[in-house]
N, C-alpha and C positions, 0 to 999 in steps of 0.2 A: 601363220598357222603351221604345224610342223609338216614336213613333207612325207610322202610315201603313205598316205592314210588310206588308199583304196576308197571303198564305196563311202565311208564317212566325210570324206571331204566334200561331198556333194548331197550329203543326206538331209533332208527336212528335220530330222530328230537331233542332230549334231548341236553342240554347244562347245565353244572354245573356252576353257578355265584356264587362266593364269594364276600361278601362285605367288605371294609375297616374295619369293625368292627368285622369279622369273620362268620357271619351270612351266610349259604348256601341256594341258592334257585336253584330251576330246571327251566330253560326257555325252553318252547315248541316253536320251531323255525318254526314249522307247521303254528303258530299262524301268522307271516308275510306273508303267502300264503294263508290263510283262516282265515278272521277276527272272525268268528263264534266260533274259539277256543281261549281259554284265554293263555294270555303270561306266565302267572305263575299260573297252574293249582293247585287246592286244592288236595291235596295228601291224602290217595293213589288214584291214578286212576285206576279203574278196567275194565272199559269199554271204548274204544276210536276207533272211525273210522279211523282215521289217523295213527293210530300205525302201524310202520313197524319195525322188529325186526333189530337191528344193526348188522351189518357183525362183525363176531368173527375176531380180530386182531392178 
């Protein structure tokens, strides 16, 4: 996963997307619930009202 992602790194809504060319992007799945949120936020995200800590596995 890319480094310096801020809150996205530990958020339950994040999904890592890898392109065919090897690039990595963080998809905010909350954007499908609320269109005010960007699908691919500019990193690092330091403040986000939708942030929810991911459950430890």
